[in-house]
PyMOL Python script that loads the backbone (N, CA, C, O; Angstrom):
from pymol import cmd

cmd.read_pdbstr("""\
ATOM      1  N   MET A   1      96.138 -27.299  11.892  1.00  0.00           N
ATOM      2  CA  MET A   1      95.010 -28.202  11.884  1.00  0.00           C
ATOM      3  C   MET A   1      94.010 -27.817  12.981  1.00  0.00           C
ATOM      4  O   MET A   1      92.799 -27.901  12.780  1.00  0.00           O
ATOM      5  N   ALA A   2      94.520 -27.399  14.125  1.00  0.00           N
ATOM      6  CA  ALA A   2      93.632 -27.013  15.222  1.00  0.00           C
ATOM      7  C   ALA A   2      92.813 -25.775  14.856  1.00  0.00           C
ATOM      8  O   ALA A   2      91.633 -25.688  15.198  1.00  0.00           O
ATOM      9  N   ILE A   3      93.427 -24.830  14.168  1.00  0.00           N
ATOM     10  CA  ILE A   3      92.702 -23.613  13.761  1.00  0.00           C
ATOM     11  C   ILE A   3      91.609 -23.956  12.756  1.00  0.00           C
ATOM     12  O   ILE A   3      90.503 -23.423  12.838  1.00  0.00           O
ATOM     13  N   SER A   4      91.907 -24.840  11.810  1.00  0.00           N
ATOM     14  CA  SER A   4      90.898 -25.260  10.830  1.00  0.00           C
ATOM     15  C   SER A   4      89.761 -26.013  11.503  1.00  0.00           C
ATOM     16  O   SER A   4      88.595 -25.836  11.150  1.00  0.00           O
ATOM     17  N   PHE A   5      90.103 -26.853  12.473  1.00  0.00           N
ATOM     18  CA  PHE A   5      89.062 -27.582  13.204  1.00  0.00           C
ATOM     19  C   PHE A   5      88.149 -26.619  13.949  1.00  0.00           C
ATOM     20  O   PHE A   5      86.930 -26.792  13.953  1.00  0.00           O
ATOM     21  N   GLU A   6      88.735 -25.605  14.578  1.00  0.00           N
ATOM     22  CA  GLU A   6      87.922 -24.614  15.285  1.00  0.00           C
ATOM     23  C   GLU A   6      87.014 -23.850  14.327  1.00  0.00           C
ATOM     24  O   GLU A   6      85.870 -23.544  14.665  1.00  0.00           O
ATOM     25  N   SER A   7      87.515 -23.544  13.142  1.00  0.00           N
ATOM     26  CA  SER A   7      86.690 -22.850  12.149  1.00  0.00           C
ATOM     27  C   SER A   7      85.508 -23.704  11.717  1.00  0.00           C
ATOM     28  O   SER A   7      84.385 -23.212  11.616  1.00  0.00           O
ATOM     29  N   VAL A   8      85.760 -24.977  11.465  1.00  0.00           N
ATOM     30  CA  VAL A   8      84.677 -25.882  11.062  1.00  0.00           C
ATOM     31  C   VAL A   8      83.705 -26.089  12.214  1.00  0.00           C
ATOM     32  O   VAL A   8      82.499 -26.203  11.993  1.00  0.00           O
ATOM     33  N   LYS A   9      84.210 -26.138  13.431  1.00  0.00           N
ATOM     34  CA  LYS A   9      83.335 -26.309  14.594  1.00  0.00           C
ATOM     35  C   LYS A   9      82.389 -25.119  14.744  1.00  0.00           C
ATOM     36  O   LYS A   9      81.219 -25.289  15.088  1.00  0.00           O
ATOM     37  N   HIS A  10      82.897 -23.920  14.485  1.00  0.00           N
ATOM     38  CA  HIS A  10      82.039 -22.731  14.582  1.00  0.00           C
ATOM     39  C   HIS A  10      80.989 -22.716  13.474  1.00  0.00           C
ATOM     40  O   HIS A  10      79.867 -22.264  13.704  1.00  0.00           O
ATOM     41  N   VAL A  11      81.321 -23.190  12.299  1.00  0.00           N
ATOM     42  CA  VAL A  11      80.331 -23.301  11.222  1.00  0.00           C
ATOM     43  C   VAL A  11      79.257 -24.307  11.624  1.00  0.00           C
ATOM     44  O   VAL A  11      78.071 -24.078  11.386  1.00  0.00           O
ATOM     45  N   TYR A  12      79.665 -25.414  12.227  1.00  0.00           N
ATOM     46  CA  TYR A  12      78.706 -26.446  12.645  1.00  0.00           C
ATOM     47  C   TYR A  12      77.781 -25.932  13.751  1.00  0.00           C
ATOM     48  O   TYR A  12      76.588 -26.236  13.746  1.00  0.00           O
ATOM     49  N   GLN A  13      78.310 -25.169  14.682  1.00  0.00           N
ATOM     50  CA  GLN A  13      77.519 -24.722  15.819  1.00  0.00           C
ATOM     51  C   GLN A  13      76.679 -23.489  15.526  1.00  0.00           C
ATOM     52  O   GLN A  13      75.764 -23.178  16.288  1.00  0.00           O
ATOM     53  N   TYR A  14      76.967 -22.779  14.437  1.00  0.00           N
ATOM     54  CA  TYR A  14      76.237 -21.552  14.124  1.00  0.00           C
ATOM     55  C   TYR A  14      74.820 -21.884  13.673  1.00  0.00           C
ATOM     56  O   TYR A  14      74.621 -22.798  12.873  1.00  0.00           O
ATOM     57  N   ARG A  15      73.870 -21.171  14.165  1.00  0.00           N
ATOM     58  CA  ARG A  15      72.486 -21.258  13.722  1.00  0.00           C
ATOM     59  C   ARG A  15      71.975 -19.848  13.477  1.00  0.00           C
ATOM     60  O   ARG A  15      72.477 -18.886  14.060  1.00  0.00           O
ATOM     61  N   ASN A  16      70.992 -19.732  12.628  1.00  0.00           N
ATOM     62  CA  ASN A  16      70.388 -18.425  12.395  1.00  0.00           C
ATOM     63  C   ASN A  16      69.737 -17.933  13.680  1.00  0.00           C
ATOM     64  O   ASN A  16      69.172 -18.730  14.429  1.00  0.00           O
ATOM     65  N   PRO A  17      69.806 -16.656  13.941  1.00  0.00           N
ATOM     66  CA  PRO A  17      69.169 -16.127  15.158  1.00  0.00           C
ATOM     67  C   PRO A  17      67.667 -16.385  15.136  1.00  0.00           C
ATOM     68  O   PRO A  17      67.031 -16.397  14.082  1.00  0.00           O
ATOM     69  N   ARG A  18      67.125 -16.589  16.322  1.00  0.00           N
ATOM     70  CA  ARG A  18      65.677 -16.847  16.427  1.00  0.00           C
ATOM     71  C   ARG A  18      64.855 -15.690  15.875  1.00  0.00           C
ATOM     72  O   ARG A  18      63.794 -15.898  15.286  1.00  0.00           O
ATOM     73  N   THR A  19      65.346 -14.482  16.067  1.00  0.00           N
ATOM     74  CA  THR A  19      64.581 -13.333  15.583  1.00  0.00           C
ATOM     75  C   THR A  19      64.496 -13.333  14.064  1.00  0.00           C
ATOM     76  O   THR A  19      63.467 -12.950  13.507  1.00  0.00           O
ATOM     77  N   LEU A  20      65.559 -13.757  13.381  1.00  0.00           N
ATOM     78  CA  LEU A  20      65.519 -13.838  11.923  1.00  0.00           C
ATOM     79  C   LEU A  20      64.527 -14.897  11.468  1.00  0.00           C
ATOM     80  O   LEU A  20      63.787 -14.677  10.510  1.00  0.00           O
ATOM     81  N   ARG A  21      64.500 -16.043  12.142  1.00  0.00           N
ATOM     82  CA  ARG A  21      63.542 -17.088  11.809  1.00  0.00           C
ATOM     83  C   ARG A  21      62.114 -16.606  12.071  1.00  0.00           C
ATOM     84  O   ARG A  21      61.223 -16.822  11.250  1.00  0.00           O
ATOM     85  N   ALA A  22      61.899 -15.955  13.214  1.00  0.00           N
ATOM     86  CA  ALA A  22      60.564 -15.445  13.540  1.00  0.00           C
ATOM     87  C   ALA A  22      60.143 -14.367  12.558  1.00  0.00           C
ATOM     88  O   ALA A  22      58.979 -14.311  12.161  1.00  0.00           O
ATOM     89  N   PHE A  23      61.066 -13.519  12.165  1.00  0.00           N
ATOM     90  CA  PHE A  23      60.799 -12.461  11.199  1.00  0.00           C
ATOM     91  C   PHE A  23      60.339 -13.039   9.869  1.00  0.00           C
ATOM     92  O   PHE A  23      59.353 -12.573   9.298  1.00  0.00           O
ATOM     93  N   SER A  24      61.047 -14.054   9.369  1.00  0.00           N
ATOM     94  CA  SER A  24      60.660 -14.645   8.086  1.00  0.00           C
ATOM     95  C   SER A  24      59.332 -15.396   8.204  1.00  0.00           C
ATOM     96  O   SER A  24      58.497 -15.312   7.304  1.00  0.00           O
ATOM     97  N   ASP A  25      59.128 -16.129   9.302  1.00  0.00           N
ATOM     98  CA  ASP A  25      57.855 -16.833   9.477  1.00  0.00           C
ATOM     99  C   ASP A  25      56.685 -15.863   9.598  1.00  0.00           C
ATOM    100  O   ASP A  25      55.606 -16.111   9.060  1.00  0.00           O
ATOM    101  N   PHE A  26      56.902 -14.771  10.299  1.00  0.00           N
ATOM    102  CA  PHE A  26      55.860 -13.756  10.454  1.00  0.00           C
ATOM    103  C   PHE A  26      55.455 -13.175   9.100  1.00  0.00           C
ATOM    104  O   PHE A  26      54.267 -13.045   8.804  1.00  0.00           O
ATOM    105  N   PHE A  27      56.442 -12.829   8.286  1.00  0.00           N
ATOM    106  CA  PHE A  27      56.128 -12.213   7.001  1.00  0.00           C
ATOM    107  C   PHE A  27      55.554 -13.202   6.001  1.00  0.00           C
ATOM    108  O   PHE A  27      54.806 -12.800   5.110  1.00  0.00           O
ATOM    109  N   ILE A  28      55.880 -14.483   6.122  1.00  0.00           N
ATOM    110  CA  ILE A  28      55.274 -15.479   5.246  1.00  0.00           C
ATOM    111  C   ILE A  28      53.780 -15.574   5.515  1.00  0.00           C
ATOM    112  O   ILE A  28      52.990 -15.779   4.594  1.00  0.00           O
ATOM    113  N   VAL A  29      53.398 -15.424   6.769  1.00  0.00           N
ATOM    114  CA  VAL A  29      51.981 -15.530   7.129  1.00  0.00           C
ATOM    115  C   VAL A  29      51.248 -14.201   6.938  1.00  0.00           C
ATOM    116  O   VAL A  29      50.127 -14.195   6.429  1.00  0.00           O
ATOM    117  N   VAL A  30      51.847 -13.086   7.328  1.00  0.00           N
ATOM    118  CA  VAL A  30      51.140 -11.819   7.394  1.00  0.00           C
ATOM    119  C   VAL A  30      51.065 -11.084   6.053  1.00  0.00           C
ATOM    120  O   VAL A  30      50.032 -10.496   5.733  1.00  0.00           O
ATOM    121  N   LEU A  31      52.135 -11.108   5.273  1.00  0.00           N
ATOM    122  CA  LEU A  31      52.142 -10.306   4.047  1.00  0.00           C
ATOM    123  C   LEU A  31      51.059 -10.696   3.043  1.00  0.00           C
ATOM    124  O   LEU A  31      50.417  -9.802   2.492  1.00  0.00           O
ATOM    125  N   PRO A  32      50.821 -11.978   2.775  1.00  0.00           N
ATOM    126  CA  PRO A  32      49.709 -12.268   1.851  1.00  0.00           C
ATOM    127  C   PRO A  32      48.350 -11.782   2.371  1.00  0.00           C
ATOM    128  O   PRO A  32      47.502 -11.364   1.583  1.00  0.00           O
ATOM    129  N   ILE A  33      48.144 -11.833   3.674  1.00  0.00           N
ATOM    130  CA  ILE A  33      46.885 -11.351   4.248  1.00  0.00           C
ATOM    131  C   ILE A  33      46.822  -9.827   4.175  1.00  0.00           C
ATOM    132  O   ILE A  33      45.775  -9.262   3.861  1.00  0.00           O
ATOM    133  N   ALA A  34      47.932  -9.166   4.462  1.00  0.00           N
ATOM    134  CA  ALA A  34      47.954  -7.704   4.448  1.00  0.00           C
ATOM    135  C   ALA A  34      47.778  -7.149   3.036  1.00  0.00           C
ATOM    136  O   ALA A  34      47.156  -6.103   2.855  1.00  0.00           O
ATOM    137  N   TYR A  35      48.316  -7.835   2.050  1.00  0.00           N
ATOM    138  CA  TYR A  35      48.189  -7.375   0.671  1.00  0.00           C
ATOM    139  C   TYR A  35      46.938  -7.908  -0.025  1.00  0.00           C
ATOM    140  O   TYR A  35      46.732  -7.631  -1.206  1.00  0.00           O
ATOM    141  N   GLY A  36      46.112  -8.658   0.672  1.00  0.00           N
ATOM    142  CA  GLY A  36      44.876  -9.188   0.094  1.00  0.00           C
ATOM    143  C   GLY A  36      43.963  -8.122  -0.483  1.00  0.00           C
ATOM    144  O   GLY A  36      43.497  -8.280  -1.612  1.00  0.00           O
ATOM    145  N   PRO A  37      43.682  -7.036   0.242  1.00  0.00           N
ATOM    146  CA  PRO A  37      42.843  -5.980  -0.332  1.00  0.00           C
ATOM    147  C   PRO A  37      43.455  -5.328  -1.577  1.00  0.00           C
ATOM    148  O   PRO A  37      42.737  -4.960  -2.507  1.00  0.00           O
ATOM    149  N   HIS A  38      44.767  -5.189  -1.587  1.00  0.00           N
ATOM    150  CA  HIS A  38      45.428  -4.620  -2.768  1.00  0.00           C
ATOM    151  C   HIS A  38      45.247  -5.538  -3.975  1.00  0.00           C
ATOM    152  O   HIS A  38      44.954  -5.074  -5.077  1.00  0.00           O
ATOM    153  N   PHE A  39      45.422  -6.845  -3.760  1.00  0.00           N
ATOM    154  CA  PHE A  39      45.239  -7.779  -4.872  1.00  0.00           C
ATOM    155  C   PHE A  39      43.789  -7.826  -5.330  1.00  0.00           C
ATOM    156  O   PHE A  39      43.524  -7.997  -6.520  1.00  0.00           O
ATOM    157  N   ALA A  40      42.838  -7.677  -4.395  1.00  0.00           N
ATOM    158  CA  ALA A  40      41.421  -7.648  -4.769  1.00  0.00           C
ATOM    159  C   ALA A  40      41.104  -6.399  -5.596  1.00  0.00           C
ATOM    160  O   ALA A  40      40.355  -6.476  -6.569  1.00  0.00           O
ATOM    161  N   ARG A  41      41.666  -5.256  -5.216  1.00  0.00           N
ATOM    162  CA  ARG A  41      41.449  -4.023  -5.980  1.00  0.00           C
ATOM    163  C   ARG A  41      42.126  -4.107  -7.347  1.00  0.00           C
ATOM    164  O   ARG A  41      41.598  -3.618  -8.346  1.00  0.00           O
ATOM    165  N   MET A  42      43.293  -4.729  -7.373  1.00  0.00           N
ATOM    166  CA  MET A  42      44.029  -4.883  -8.619  1.00  0.00           C
ATOM    167  C   MET A  42      43.281  -5.793  -9.599  1.00  0.00           C
ATOM    168  O   MET A  42      43.457  -5.677 -10.811  1.00  0.00           O
ATOM    169  N   ALA A  43      42.449  -6.695  -9.075  1.00  0.00           N
ATOM    170  CA  ALA A  43      41.711  -7.615  -9.933  1.00  0.00           C
ATOM    171  C   ALA A  43      40.744  -6.869 -10.849  1.00  0.00           C
ATOM    172  O   ALA A  43      40.521  -7.283 -11.987  1.00  0.00           O
ATOM    173  N   GLY A  44      40.171  -5.772 -10.358  1.00  0.00           N
ATOM    174  CA  GLY A  44      39.248  -5.009 -11.175  1.00  0.00           C
ATOM    175  C   GLY A  44      39.933  -4.100 -12.180  1.00  0.00           C
ATOM    176  O   GLY A  44      39.311  -3.688 -13.160  1.00  0.00           O
ATOM    177  N   GLU A  45      41.195  -3.782 -11.958  1.00  0.00           N
ATOM    178  CA  GLU A  45      41.886  -2.834 -12.819  1.00  0.00           C
ATOM    179  C   GLU A  45      42.774  -3.476 -13.878  1.00  0.00           C
ATOM    180  O   GLU A  45      43.086  -2.841 -14.886  1.00  0.00           O
ATOM    181  N   SER A  46      43.178  -4.702 -13.670  1.00  0.00           N
ATOM    182  CA  SER A  46      44.160  -5.311 -14.581  1.00  0.00           C
ATOM    183  C   SER A  46      43.523  -6.448 -15.368  1.00  0.00           C
ATOM    184  O   SER A  46      42.334  -6.735 -15.233  1.00  0.00           O
ATOM    185  N   SER A  47      44.326  -7.068 -16.172  1.00  0.00           N
ATOM    186  CA  SER A  47      43.836  -8.165 -17.000  1.00  0.00           C
ATOM    187  C   SER A  47      43.468  -9.373 -16.139  1.00  0.00           C
ATOM    188  O   SER A  47      43.993  -9.562 -15.042  1.00  0.00           O
ATOM    189  N   TYR A  48      42.572 -10.166 -16.658  1.00  0.00           N
ATOM    190  CA  TYR A  48      42.100 -11.329 -15.917  1.00  0.00           C
ATOM    191  C   TYR A  48      43.233 -12.337 -15.756  1.00  0.00           C
ATOM    192  O   TYR A  48      43.931 -12.642 -16.724  1.00  0.00           O
ATOM    193  N   GLY A  49      43.415 -12.836 -14.594  1.00  0.00           N
ATOM    194  CA  GLY A  49      44.443 -13.816 -14.322  1.00  0.00           C
ATOM    195  C   GLY A  49      45.656 -13.233 -13.628  1.00  0.00           C
ATOM    196  O   GLY A  49      46.322 -13.936 -12.869  1.00  0.00           O
ATOM    197  N   LEU A  50      45.959 -11.973 -13.865  1.00  0.00           N
ATOM    198  CA  LEU A  50      47.110 -11.350 -13.228  1.00  0.00           C
ATOM    199  C   LEU A  50      46.913 -11.250 -11.719  1.00  0.00           C
ATOM    200  O   LEU A  50      47.871 -11.380 -10.958  1.00  0.00           O
ATOM    201  N   HIS A  51      45.689 -11.021 -11.287  1.00  0.00           N
ATOM    202  CA  HIS A  51      45.421 -10.910  -9.856  1.00  0.00           C
ATOM    203  C   HIS A  51      45.519 -12.254  -9.151  1.00  0.00           C
ATOM    204  O   HIS A  51      45.568 -12.295  -7.922  1.00  0.00           O
ATOM    205  N   PHE A  52      45.550 -13.366  -9.903  1.00  0.00           N
ATOM    206  CA  PHE A  52      45.796 -14.675  -9.312  1.00  0.00           C
ATOM    207  C   PHE A  52      47.287 -15.002  -9.310  1.00  0.00           C
ATOM    208  O   PHE A  52      47.784 -15.625  -8.372  1.00  0.00           O
ATOM    209  N   ILE A  53      47.985 -14.594 -10.333  1.00  0.00           N
ATOM    210  CA  ILE A  53      49.394 -14.944 -10.496  1.00  0.00           C
ATOM    211  C   ILE A  53      50.283 -14.195  -9.504  1.00  0.00           C
ATOM    212  O   ILE A  53      51.204 -14.786  -8.941  1.00  0.00           O
ATOM    213  N   VAL A  54      50.026 -12.923  -9.282  1.00  0.00           N
ATOM    214  CA  VAL A  54      50.888 -12.106  -8.419  1.00  0.00           C
ATOM    215  C   VAL A  54      50.896 -12.613  -6.967  1.00  0.00           C
ATOM    216  O   VAL A  54      51.982 -12.767  -6.408  1.00  0.00           O
ATOM    217  N   PRO A  55      49.750 -12.882  -6.326  1.00  0.00           N
ATOM    218  CA  PRO A  55      49.819 -13.391  -4.945  1.00  0.00           C
ATOM    219  C   PRO A  55      50.451 -14.777  -4.853  1.00  0.00           C
ATOM    220  O   PRO A  55      51.139 -15.081  -3.878  1.00  0.00           O
ATOM    221  N   VAL A  56      50.225 -15.612  -5.853  1.00  0.00           N
ATOM    222  CA  VAL A  56      50.824 -16.949  -5.832  1.00  0.00           C
ATOM    223  C   VAL A  56      52.338 -16.848  -5.956  1.00  0.00           C
ATOM    224  O   VAL A  56      53.063 -17.527  -5.229  1.00  0.00           O
ATOM    225  N   LEU A  57      52.823 -16.011  -6.863  1.00  0.00           N
ATOM    226  CA  LEU A  57      54.267 -15.818  -6.994  1.00  0.00           C
ATOM    227  C   LEU A  57      54.859 -15.206  -5.728  1.00  0.00           C
ATOM    228  O   LEU A  57      55.954 -15.577  -5.307  1.00  0.00           O
ATOM    229  N   PHE A  58      54.149 -14.289  -5.137  1.00  0.00           N
ATOM    230  CA  PHE A  58      54.583 -13.659  -3.895  1.00  0.00           C
ATOM    231  C   PHE A  58      54.773 -14.706  -2.801  1.00  0.00           C
ATOM    232  O   PHE A  58      55.791 -14.702  -2.110  1.00  0.00           O
ATOM    233  N   SER A  59      53.801 -15.601  -2.638  1.00  0.00           N
ATOM    234  CA  SER A  59      53.886 -16.652  -1.622  1.00  0.00           C
ATOM    235  C   SER A  59      54.973 -17.663  -1.946  1.00  0.00           C
ATOM    236  O   SER A  59      55.691 -18.110  -1.052  1.00  0.00           O
ATOM    237  N   ILE A  60      55.101 -18.029  -3.214  1.00  0.00           N
ATOM    238  CA  ILE A  60      56.135 -18.998  -3.608  1.00  0.00           C
ATOM    239  C   ILE A  60      57.522 -18.443  -3.321  1.00  0.00           C
ATOM    240  O   ILE A  60      58.391 -19.168  -2.837  1.00  0.00           O
ATOM    241  N   ILE A  61      57.738 -17.173  -3.612  1.00  0.00           N
ATOM    242  CA  ILE A  61      59.051 -16.569  -3.365  1.00  0.00           C
ATOM    243  C   ILE A  61      59.365 -16.536  -1.877  1.00  0.00           C
ATOM    244  O   ILE A  61      60.483 -16.863  -1.481  1.00  0.00           O
ATOM    245  N   LEU A  62      58.407 -16.150  -1.045  1.00  0.00           N
ATOM    246  CA  LEU A  62      58.657 -16.100   0.395  1.00  0.00           C
ATOM    247  C   LEU A  62      58.928 -17.482   0.975  1.00  0.00           C
ATOM    248  O   LEU A  62      59.836 -17.642   1.790  1.00  0.00           O
ATOM    249  N   VAL A  63      58.159 -18.472   0.570  1.00  0.00           N
ATOM    250  CA  VAL A  63      58.373 -19.834   1.076  1.00  0.00           C
ATOM    251  C   VAL A  63      59.694 -20.398   0.561  1.00  0.00           C
ATOM    252  O   VAL A  63      60.383 -21.117   1.285  1.00  0.00           O
ATOM    253  N   SER A  64      60.050 -20.083  -0.667  1.00  0.00           N
ATOM    254  CA  SER A  64      61.329 -20.549  -1.211  1.00  0.00           C
ATOM    255  C   SER A  64      62.506 -19.955  -0.444  1.00  0.00           C
ATOM    256  O   SER A  64      63.471 -20.659  -0.144  1.00  0.00           O
ATOM    257  N   LEU A  65      62.432 -18.684  -0.132  1.00  0.00           N
ATOM    258  CA  LEU A  65      63.499 -18.063   0.656  1.00  0.00           C
ATOM    259  C   LEU A  65      63.601 -18.680   2.049  1.00  0.00           C
ATOM    260  O   LEU A  65      64.703 -18.848   2.572  1.00  0.00           O
ATOM    261  N   ASP A  66      62.467 -19.017   2.648  1.00  0.00           N
ATOM    262  CA  ASP A  66      62.485 -19.674   3.955  1.00  0.00           C
ATOM    263  C   ASP A  66      63.105 -21.068   3.856  1.00  0.00           C
ATOM    264  O   ASP A  66      63.871 -21.467   4.733  1.00  0.00           O
ATOM    265  N   ASN A  67      62.782 -21.808   2.800  1.00  0.00           N
ATOM    266  CA  ASN A  67      63.377 -23.139   2.617  1.00  0.00           C
ATOM    267  C   ASN A  67      64.874 -23.058   2.372  1.00  0.00           C
ATOM    268  O   ASN A  67      65.628 -23.890   2.876  1.00  0.00           O
ATOM    269  N   ILE A  68      65.312 -22.071   1.609  1.00  0.00           N
ATOM    270  CA  ILE A  68      66.748 -21.882   1.375  1.00  0.00           C
ATOM    271  C   ILE A  68      67.449 -21.581   2.697  1.00  0.00           C
ATOM    272  O   ILE A  68      68.535 -22.097   2.960  1.00  0.00           O
ATOM    273  N   GLN A  69      66.832 -20.754   3.518  1.00  0.00           N
ATOM    274  CA  GLN A  69      67.420 -20.434   4.817  1.00  0.00           C
ATOM    275  C   GLN A  69      67.529 -21.689   5.674  1.00  0.00           C
ATOM    276  O   GLN A  69      68.529 -21.869   6.368  1.00  0.00           O
ATOM    277  N   ASN A  70      66.528 -22.555   5.642  1.00  0.00           N
ATOM    278  CA  ASN A  70      66.584 -23.803   6.409  1.00  0.00           C
ATOM    279  C   ASN A  70      67.690 -24.718   5.915  1.00  0.00           C
ATOM    280  O   ASN A  70      68.398 -25.319   6.723  1.00  0.00           O
ATOM    281  N   HIS A  71      67.852 -24.835   4.605  1.00  0.00           N
ATOM    282  CA  HIS A  71      68.861 -25.739   4.052  1.00  0.00           C
ATOM    283  C   HIS A  71      70.279 -25.225   4.261  1.00  0.00           C
ATOM    284  O   HIS A  71      71.201 -26.022   4.430  1.00  0.00           O
ATOM    285  N   LEU A  72      70.466 -23.925   4.252  1.00  0.00           N
ATOM    286  CA  LEU A  72      71.803 -23.369   4.429  1.00  0.00           C
ATOM    287  C   LEU A  72      72.224 -23.273   5.883  1.00  0.00           C
ATOM    288  O   LEU A  72      73.396 -23.034   6.176  1.00  0.00           O
ATOM    289  N   GLU A  73      71.277 -23.457   6.801  1.00  0.00           N
ATOM    290  CA  GLU A  73      71.588 -23.277   8.211  1.00  0.00           C
ATOM    291  C   GLU A  73      72.554 -24.346   8.730  1.00  0.00           C
ATOM    292  O   GLU A  73      73.445 -24.024   9.516  1.00  0.00           O
ATOM    293  N   ASN A  74      72.404 -25.587   8.321  1.00  0.00           N
ATOM    294  CA  ASN A  74      73.258 -26.660   8.814  1.00  0.00           C
ATOM    295  C   ASN A  74      73.908 -27.372   7.634  1.00  0.00           C
ATOM    296  O   ASN A  74      73.253 -28.183   6.979  1.00  0.00           O
ATOM    297  N   PRO A  75      75.171 -27.094   7.346  1.00  0.00           N
ATOM    298  CA  PRO A  75      75.817 -27.722   6.193  1.00  0.00           C
ATOM    299  C   PRO A  75      76.254 -29.166   6.453  1.00  0.00           C
ATOM    300  O   PRO A  75      76.776 -29.813   5.544  1.00  0.00           O
ATOM    301  N   PHE A  76      76.057 -29.685   7.655  1.00  0.00           N
ATOM    302  CA  PHE A  76      76.501 -31.035   7.988  1.00  0.00           C
ATOM    303  C   PHE A  76      75.347 -32.022   8.145  1.00  0.00           C
ATOM    304  O   PHE A  76      75.579 -33.148   8.586  1.00  0.00           O
ATOM    305  N   ASP A  77      74.113 -31.648   7.803  1.00  0.00           N
ATOM    306  CA  ASP A  77      72.977 -32.532   8.039  1.00  0.00           C
ATOM    307  C   ASP A  77      72.766 -33.574   6.946  1.00  0.00           C
ATOM    308  O   ASP A  77      71.896 -34.433   7.087  1.00  0.00           O
ATOM    309  N   GLN A  78      73.529 -33.522   5.869  1.00  0.00           N
ATOM    310  CA  GLN A  78      73.469 -34.473   4.752  1.00  0.00           C
ATOM    311  C   GLN A  78      72.127 -34.449   4.039  1.00  0.00           C
ATOM    312  O   GLN A  78      71.732 -35.446   3.434  1.00  0.00           O
ATOM    313  N   ILE A  79      71.427 -33.333   4.100  1.00  0.00           N
ATOM    314  CA  ILE A  79      70.187 -33.133   3.354  1.00  0.00           C
ATOM    315  C   ILE A  79      70.452 -32.004   2.375  1.00  0.00           C
ATOM    316  O   ILE A  79      70.594 -30.854   2.790  1.00  0.00           O
ATOM    317  N   GLY A  80      70.521 -32.300   1.109  1.00  0.00           N
ATOM    318  CA  GLY A  80      70.801 -31.278   0.112  1.00  0.00           C
ATOM    319  C   GLY A  80      72.068 -31.585  -0.656  1.00  0.00           C
ATOM    320  O   GLY A  80      72.831 -32.484  -0.305  1.00  0.00           O
ATOM    321  N   GLU A  81      72.277 -30.812  -1.720  1.00  0.00           N
ATOM    322  CA  GLU A  81      73.398 -31.060  -2.610  1.00  0.00           C
ATOM    323  C   GLU A  81      74.686 -30.406  -2.142  1.00  0.00           C
ATOM    324  O   GLU A  81      75.769 -30.864  -2.507  1.00  0.00           O
ATOM    325  N   ASP A  82      74.601 -29.356  -1.349  1.00  0.00           N
ATOM    326  CA  ASP A  82      75.785 -28.579  -1.007  1.00  0.00           C
ATOM    327  C   ASP A  82      76.278 -28.826   0.410  1.00  0.00           C
ATOM    328  O   ASP A  82      76.910 -27.950   1.000  1.00  0.00           O
ATOM    329  N   ASP A  83      76.004 -29.992   0.967  1.00  0.00           N
ATOM    330  CA  ASP A  83      76.429 -30.293   2.328  1.00  0.00           C
ATOM    331  C   ASP A  83      77.885 -30.739   2.376  1.00  0.00           C
ATOM    332  O   ASP A  83      78.440 -31.240   1.398  1.00  0.00           O
ATOM    333  N   VAL A  84      78.474 -30.544   3.530  1.00  0.00           N
ATOM    334  CA  VAL A  84      79.861 -30.946   3.764  1.00  0.00           C
ATOM    335  C   VAL A  84      79.863 -32.387   4.227  1.00  0.00           C
ATOM    336  O   VAL A  84      79.178 -32.740   5.188  1.00  0.00           O
ATOM    337  N   THR A  85      80.632 -33.222   3.544  1.00  0.00           N
ATOM    338  CA  THR A  85      80.735 -34.627   3.893  1.00  0.00           C
ATOM    339  C   THR A  85      82.121 -34.913   4.435  1.00  0.00           C
ATOM    340  O   THR A  85      83.126 -34.667   3.768  1.00  0.00           O
ATOM    341  N   ILE A  86      82.165 -35.431   5.635  1.00  0.00           N
ATOM    342  CA  ILE A  86      83.438 -35.812   6.243  1.00  0.00           C
ATOM    343  C   ILE A  86      83.365 -37.311   6.517  1.00  0.00           C
ATOM    344  O   ILE A  86      82.570 -37.764   7.341  1.00  0.00           O
ATOM    345  N   ASN A  87      84.193 -38.068   5.824  1.00  0.00           N
ATOM    346  CA  ASN A  87      84.218 -39.513   5.991  1.00  0.00           C
ATOM    347  C   ASN A  87      85.456 -39.868   6.789  1.00  0.00           C
ATOM    348  O   ASN A  87      86.564 -39.886   6.253  1.00  0.00           O
ATOM    349  N   VAL A  88      85.270 -40.149   8.069  1.00  0.00           N
ATOM    350  CA  VAL A  88      86.380 -40.400   8.973  1.00  0.00           C
ATOM    351  C   VAL A  88      86.971 -41.781   8.747  1.00  0.00           C
ATOM    352  O   VAL A  88      88.174 -41.958   8.939  1.00  0.00           O
ATOM    353  N   ARG A  89      86.188 -42.752   8.353  1.00  0.00           N
ATOM    354  CA  ARG A  89      86.644 -44.130   8.250  1.00  0.00           C
ATOM    355  C   ARG A  89      87.364 -44.451   6.953  1.00  0.00           C
ATOM    356  O   ARG A  89      87.855 -45.569   6.798  1.00  0.00           O
ATOM    357  N   SER A  90      87.445 -43.529   6.026  1.00  0.00           N
ATOM    358  CA  SER A  90      88.070 -43.819   4.742  1.00  0.00           C
ATOM    359  C   SER A  90      89.590 -43.700   4.782  1.00  0.00           C
ATOM    360  O   SER A  90      90.240 -44.018   3.786  1.00  0.00           O
ATOM    361  N   SER A  91      90.177 -43.264   5.872  1.00  0.00           N
ATOM    362  CA  SER A  91      91.625 -43.070   5.905  1.00  0.00           C
ATOM    363  C   SER A  91      92.389 -44.307   6.308  1.00  0.00           C
ATOM    364  O   SER A  91      93.618 -44.279   6.375  1.00  0.00           O
TER     365      SER A  91
END
""", "prot")
cmd.dss("prot")
cmd.show_as("cartoon", "prot")
cmd.util.cbc("prot")
cmd.orient("prot")
């Protein structure tokens, strides 16, 4: 029981490294700006509407991955469907 408690305690105390969080936040902000000229050039070469859909999908995917990382970081916060619930008073 003590070994299992220690394992759960380490899961509770683990957080994503700050550099990983900064890396994802940096790319969420910088990549759409950096690829802006490419999307503008692509607008003249491709069908109408595709140059709007690609940057929007790009941003949605990056923000979704960041949100998934936030939700998976703490499994004990009771926010989300896959959280760990420990009810101490039910015994």
